[in-house]
N, C-alpha and C positions, 0 to 999 in steps of 0.2 A: 485458616489454612495451617495443614501441619507439614513441613518439610521432611523428607529421608532420605534418610540416605538411602555348531548351528546344528539334531533329532529328525529323522525322516518324517514323513507325512505321517509314516506309520507309528511314530513315535510323538507326532506332534503334541498330544494331549497335554503335554506337561504343564504349560503353566498354570492352564486351568487345575490341571491337577494340583499345581503347588497351592494355589491359592484354594483350591479345595480341599487345601488341607492348610491353608491359605494358599494353595498354590498345590495341590496335589491332587494329580489325577493320572492316570496311566500316560505316558506321553506316546504316542502310537501316531506318527506321521509317515507315510510311507515313499517319501523323496525329497523332503524339503529338511529344513533345518530344526533342530529341535523345538519343543516350545515349553517354556517353563511351567509351570503351576497350575494351571486349570484345565479341566477337563477339556480335550479337544474334539473337533469334529472329526478328526483323523480323515480329512478328504477335502475336496473344494468345494467352492459354494453350492451350495443347495442339500450338502449331506447332512445328515441326523447324527445326532450325538447318540453312540450306543457303547455296549461294552463297557471294559474299565476306565475308559476316557471319559465316560459321560458320570462319573463320579460326582457328588454334590459338593457345592462349595458356597459354604453358607458363613453366617456371621461368627460361629460358636468353632469352626475349623481351623481357627489360627493355631490352635494348642494341640490339634492331630498334626498339623504339619512339623511343629516343633519337635514334638515327640517322636515323629518320624524320621527329620534331621539326626537327633540325638541318638538314637538306635544305629543310623547309619555311621555315625562317628565312634560308637563302641564296636562297630563291624570292623572298620576301617583301621581302628586302633588294633585290632585283633590280628589283621594282617600286617600291620607294620610290627608288632611282636615277634610275628613269624618271618621277618626278613623281607617282607615286601613281594613284589614281583619281579621279574627278571627284565632287563633292560633288551631290546631287540636290536640287533645291528641294521644300521641302514643298508641299502643295497637296492637293485632292481626292484620295481613294483611286483608284488607276489600275485599272480593271478589263480583264480580257481582251478584246482587240478594240476597246479605249478609242483615240483619237487625242490625241497629247499631244506638244510638243514635248520633254518631258523623256526622251522613249523615245530621243531620240539618246544623252543623259548614261548613258541605264541601259544601252545596248547597249555604250559604250565601257567602263562599270564591270564589266559582268558580263565581258568579255573579259580584262579585266585580274584579275579573281578567279578566271578559269579556270571559270566556270561556263556560259559561253558559246563553243563552239569550232567549228572546221570554217568553212565556207563561211559558215555563219551568222554569222561575225564580220565578213565582207563586204558584207552587207546594207545598206539604208538605209531611211529612212522614218520616220514619227512612227506608225505601227500598231502596238499591242501584239500581236504576231502569238503563233500557239501556240506555235513556237520559243521566242521571248523566254520567254513563259508558262513552259514546261518548265525553263528556266534560272534563273527565278526561284525556282521552286519546289525546287530543288537548292539555291540559295542560301539559302533559308529553312530548309531541311533540316539544313544545314551549321550554321545558327546556332541551333538548337534553337527555331525559331519554326515555328508551324502552316502546314504548307507548302498553301495553297490559291490561290497565285498571284495574289493580291490585293496591290496596293503600296499599303499605308497607313502609318501613321504609325511603327509598330513596325519593320516592315521596313525604312523607309526609314532609321530611326536607326541600324539596323544597317550598312545600305549606307553611311551616311555617317560611320561610325567611322573614322578617316584610318588608312591603313597603317601609319603609325608607332605607334598606339595596339596595332594587331594584333601587330605585332611585340615591343613589350613583353609583350603576353601570353603569345606563343608562348615568350619567354625566361622568362618567372616560371614557367611550367609546365613547360619543360623542367628546370629546378632543381626542382622536385617531383617529378618522373619520376625524376632522379638520385638522390633521396631514400629513394625504395621501395625496399623488401626485394629483394634480388637474387632469392630464392626465395620463391615466393608458397604453395607447399605441391601436392601432387598434387591435393587436392580443396580450394577453398576458397569463400569466397563474398566479393565485391566487391561495394562501395557506393559511387558517386560522388554526391557531395552536389549541385554544381549541375546535375548532369544529373537528378536524382531517379530514379536507377536503380538496382537491384540485379539481379547477375548471379551465378551460380552455374558453377564449373568443375570439371570430373574430367576428368583425363588429357589436356590441353592443349585441352579443348573447352568452351564453353559449353553448359550442358545446362538452365538455367534462366532467365528474364529475367522482371521484373516493375517496375513502378512504387513508387516509397516516398513517403512523407511524411518530412520532415527537421524539425529544429529552426527556430524563428522566426528572425527577422533580429535580435534584440535580444542583446546580448552575453551576458546571462546565460541564453539559450536555445538559442544554437547548438549543432548537433552536433558534438563532437571529431572530431578526425582522429588516427586511430591503428589500431594492428594489436594483434589479440590471438586467444585461438582459444574458439570456442564450444564449451561445455561440457555443457550440460543443456537440456531443455524442460520447460515447464511447461504442460500442458494445464489449460483452465479455472482461470486463475489469479486468486487476488484482486488488487486494486488498492489496493496501500496508498498513501494518498494523501499526497503531500509536505507538511510542514508549513506551507509558506508558502501552497500554494494551498487547504489546509484552511482556513488563516487567513483569507486575502484572499477566496476566492470561495466555500466551501462554507458556512461558518460564518453568514456575513451572509444567506444565504440559507434556511438553518434559521431563523433568529430571525424572518424575516420569515414564514415557513410552517411550522408545527411537523411537516407531513407530509413536507416536501421529502425528508429524508433516507430515509425509508421507501420512498418514490416513486420514488426513484432506485437503491434496493437498496444505500445506502450505512449504515454502520453504525459507532457509536462503540466503540472498544477500549480496554484497559488498555495493550495493545502490539501490535507488528505479528507476535509470534510463533505458531506453530500452536496453542497453548494458549490464545491471549488470551482474557480474560474480557470479553464482549459488555455494553456499558454502556447505561442507560437515555438515551435523548434528554430532556435537561433543561437549563434555562437555564445552572445550574452546571457541568453537564458540556460544555456548548458554551464556556464560559469557559475550562476546563480546555484542550480542544482549541486554542482560540485562543492558549492559554499555550504549547501544546507539551506537556503533562503526557499527557493522552490524544491517543488516535490516531482517525483516521476510514479505514475501508477500504470498497471497494465489492466486492459478494459476486459471485461467478464467475456469468456469464451472457451472454446475447446482446447486451445491451446493457453490459456491462462497457466501461470505457475501454479495456482493453488489448485488447478483443474476447476470442477463445476460445483463444489461445495466447503463450507469448511464448518469446524464445529467449535464453538466459543466455551470456555470456562477462564473468564477474566481472573488474571494472576500475575504478580511480580514481574514473572519471567518474559511475558509477553510470547508464549508458545499457543499453540493450537493444533488440531488435526485438521487435516484438508486431503482432497484427493489430488491426483497429478495427472498430466500428459503423459508423462515417461513412465507408463504402466509396465514397461517391458523392465525396468529395473527390480520388479519383485521376482523375477525368476534368478536373480544373483543370490548365493548362498550368503554373503555378507552384505549388509544391506544400511552403512551408516554414511548417508550421502547428501543429508539436507542440513540448513544453516542451524537447526534446534528443534525445528517445528516436526510434527508427525505426520508422514505422509500414509493414509490407507488404502488399502488393496481394494475394497468394496464400499465404497461410499454410500451408494444406495443402501444397502443391508443394514450398515450402522445408521444411517438415518430411520430407516424404518424401525429398528431399535428403540432408538431415542424419543420417536413418535409414536409409540405404541398407546397411549394413552390418549392419543387425538386422532381418532379413526377418521377424522375427515380428511386426512394425511394419507392417503393410499399410496402404494407402490406406485402407481400412474401418475398420481399428482405429483409426486416426488420428482420423479423422470420428468415431468413435464416443465417442472420449475428448474429443475436442471438445463434444460433444454430452449427454455423459452428466452424472451428477451430481455426481461427486466431482472434487477437484484431485488432478490426479496428475502427478508428477515423472518425468521418464525421462533417465537419465544416457546420454549419448555413448558408445558403445564405443570410438570414435575422435574426439578432440576435432577440430573445423574450423578451420583457420584463418579468422578473416575480415578484411577490409581495409577500414576506412573513409577513402576519400581526397577530396581536393578539387581536380578539374582542368576548369580552364574552357578548355581548349584542347587537341586531340590531332589526331594525324593519322593518317586510317584505313589499312588495307593496301592501298588502291586509290590512295593519296596525295592525298586529299581531307582538307583541312583543316577541323575542327570547333572552333567557339564556343559557349560557354554563358554565362550572365548570371553574373557573380560577385557572388553572392546576398547573401554576408557581406560584400561589400567589403573583401576581405583585402589586406593587402600583398604584397609579393614574398615574403617570410618567412613567408607563409602565417598569418600573427598579425592579428587584428583591429587596427585603428587604437588604440585605446584599452584594449587587454587583451583576456585571454580566459577572463574568469570567466564562470561558468553557473551555474544552479540544478539541482542534481541533480533527474531526475524521479521517481524514488524512492529517498529515503536508505536504504531497506533492500534496495535490487535484490539485495543478496548473500546475503539470508536465504533459505536453502534450505526454509522452511516456509512461504513465502508462497503 
C-alpha cells in the first residue's frame, strides 16, 4: 500500500476531471460543492455523464493533469506580474440588480480571473448586471461555493484571496498530483477529501458520482490519504464501537439512562467476534466497557451508525466506506463530520459498481441484502483500487481552475501542521466476522 499525501453541481465534474487528467474534467455541478478532478455526472443520481464533464480518466491521464496545472501556474504568474487582481471592500451583500461602487472593482477582478470575457470586460457602470451575475456564478462554482450569484462575505473572502496565495495553492497541488500513482486501475474509486466527492471509473469514464462525508478537522479524526484495494462488502453490518467512543460517549449516557443501550440498539459483548457473548447491562459491566475489557456494538438495522452496508479495504488506518442513517447531512456544503471513515451518499449504486462482475448480485438482491435480517459478507471477485486524495486545486479539461477549502489545514507536504495522528473509527475493522 502506498501512502499519499466547496463547485456547483453545474461544476461538480471536477474530481473526475482532475483524475481525468488524473483529475481533469470539467467541473459542472449546478448547486453543490465543487468536485475535483474526475468527470462528474453534473447532476443527481441516475444522470448520465455528458459534455466536457465526461472527459476520460485513464491510466495515462496523470501527465495531462500535471501539464494543465503547470499551464495554470504560468497564467497565474502572468496575472501576478501585472499586479494581481483588486481587493473588493466588504459590506452589505450585493444582489443582482444592485448598484454599488464595488461593481467597478468586481468587473476588473472577474476579467483577471478569466470568469468575465469578451465585450463584457469593456462595459462600465455600477449596476450588477445579468452578465456579471453569470460571471460571479462561474467564479463561485470554481471555488466550491454555492453558485447563487449573491456576493456576500464568503464569496468576497474567495475573491480577496491574493493571486500569490492561489499560486502557492497550485504549486502544492502540482506536487500532490505528481505523487499520485501512474496507474489508477481499469476500474477504480476515487475520493477527494476537500471536495467531499466520490467518483467511480470504468474504462476511463466516470460512471458514478456521489457526495461523501469525511473525517472531522481534529487531527486524530481526519480521513487519511492513501491508495488501497476494495476487497469485500458487508450488508447489514454491526458497528463495533471504538473503545474511546464507548468510554467517553456511550457509557456516560447509559449510566444516566438504563434504557439507553437498548433504545439505540447497542449491546455489551465479550468481544467483537462473530460468536461474541452478549452481556447484561449492569453498572459493573459498564465499568468493564469503560476499562476496555468488554465491548459495545450496535446491531444491524436502519438506525445503525454505518447504515446498511460498509465497503472494506483492509488498511492500517482502520477506515472504510459505509452508509449512514443521517443522510440529511449530505445537504450541507461542508461535510467533515465523521471520526475518519467515509460515509457515502449512494451506497446501493456503489455496491452495484463494485459487484458489476458478479451478475447474480443485481440491484434488487443488493437492496434485499441491505434490508434483510442477517449480516452478509460478499467478497469481490475482482478487488477494486480505491484512491483517497487531498486536492484543493485542479484544472478541468476546459482549462478552468478550481479551488477548494483546505479543510484540514495541511502543509505543502500533505501533513497536518502538528502531526497526523488519528483515532481509528473501528479498531476491529479488519475482522471479517463483523
